Structure formats: structure tokens, C-alpha cells
N, C-alpha and C positions, 0 to 999 in steps of 0.2 A: 506494499501497499503508500510505502513510499514512493515512488516514481509521480514524477510532477502529474503525470496524466492524470495519476490516480485522485492525488490530493486534489487536483478540482473536478473530479467524478464525484468522489464522496462528499464533496462539499455541495453537491449539488442535490446528492442526497440528504441533506440537513448534517452532516456530523461538521465540528465545528472545532475539533482539539485534533492535533496531529502529534505523532511521534515517532521519530525515523533518525536511524542512523545513517541513511546513501548520502545523504549531500555531505554530511563530511567526512564519510568512507572516500568520496565518489571525489572530494577536493584532493586529499593526500596523495590517489592513485591518478590524478592530472587531468578531472574529468571535469570542467567548470559548465555553468549553467549563466544563460546571457538570455533576454529578450529579444526578438528578430526585430522589434519596434517599440515606440514607447509602452510603454505597460498599463499607462494611465484611460488610454482608448482600445486596449485586447478586450476582446471578444469570447476568448479562449477557444477558438474554434482555428482550426488549421495549422500553420505553421507558427505559431507564437512563440515558440522556444528554442533554444540552439543549445548543444553540448560546443564549449572549446576543450580540445583536448592539446593541453599545455606542453605537450612530446612532441609534437607534430614539428619536423625542423621547417616547416611554411613559416612557424615565429619566430624564428633566430631574429629579425630585424623587424619584425611589427612594434611602432611604435605608439600605437593605439591602448586604452585600456581594454580591460575583459569585455567592459562593455559602456556605452557611449550612455545608459541607462541607468546608471549605477551609480552610488555615493558613499559605496564603500570604502575603507581604509585602502585597498587595494587598487581599485579603482581609481582614485581621488589621487592615488601619489605614486603609481608604479605602472611602467607598460608590459604587453605582454610579451616582450623580449625580454626583460628582466624577470620575470617570474618563470620564463622559459629556461634561463641562465639556472635560476636558483633551484629549481627544479633535478636538471639535469648534474647541479654539481650536490643534490643533498642536502643545503642547506634547511633548515628548520625555519626558517621565515617563510619559505614558499610553503609548509602546509600551516602555518599560523595565518597567513594572507589569504590561501585560496579555502580554507576553513570558511574562515569571516565573510569571503563572496559568496558560499554556497548559503551560508544560513541566511545572511540578508537578501541575497533572492529568495530563500524559502518564507521570509517574512513579509515582503513587499508581496509576492502570491498571496498568501493568507489575506493581507490588510487590503487585496483589491476584489478578492472573494468575499470576504467582509462586507466591505461597501457595495458591491454587485447586489447582494444578497440573493 
């Protein structure tokens, strides 16, 4: 039930409390969540989120944040290329920032679901 789509489906069924280790485990393993567009206007249909796999070589020179729609510490202060570097050298800062990011994504998701009732 920790998958993002499952959370949306369960919220539509009336559930309002969620607990899952999936966002933190995904973060530690290099899978980061991000909205594909401004989350304020999302209808949660189609492709409204995607994964960024930090270990992909295409991120070596990516100067953007994980998501332009996120206000977490990772997105506010670090580029994807720097996080890619931290991941590959095994620096614990990567795990901390990635976890903060995925948890912020999930918190925003829950806030949006509650606001859309």
C-alpha cells in the first residue's frame, strides 16, 4: 500500500492515515519521487508523478534540482549532479537528503489529497 498510486487510491476510498517505509527505502536505493507538473493543479490521473533514478549516468552534469516543484532541503540547495556524486561515493549526506525529499513528496501528496477531499 506504500506505492504512490496505492496511497491515492486508498485516499479516494476514505483512508486518511498512511504509514510506509517505501519512500525512505526508495530514497536510500536511489529512487526519488517527483511530480511531473505543478502539484497544485494535479488531478491524480495519467502520468502525474515519475521516478528519478539518481544512479543514472545522465545525471552526472544535471544542474537542476530533483524537482522544480519541491521546497525540501535537497531541492532548495543541491543539484541532481551533486546528489549523483554523493550517491556514488557512498556519502551519508545523500541518504539524508534523498529521504528528506521523498518524505516531503509524500507529505505534499497527502496534503493535496486532503485538500481535494
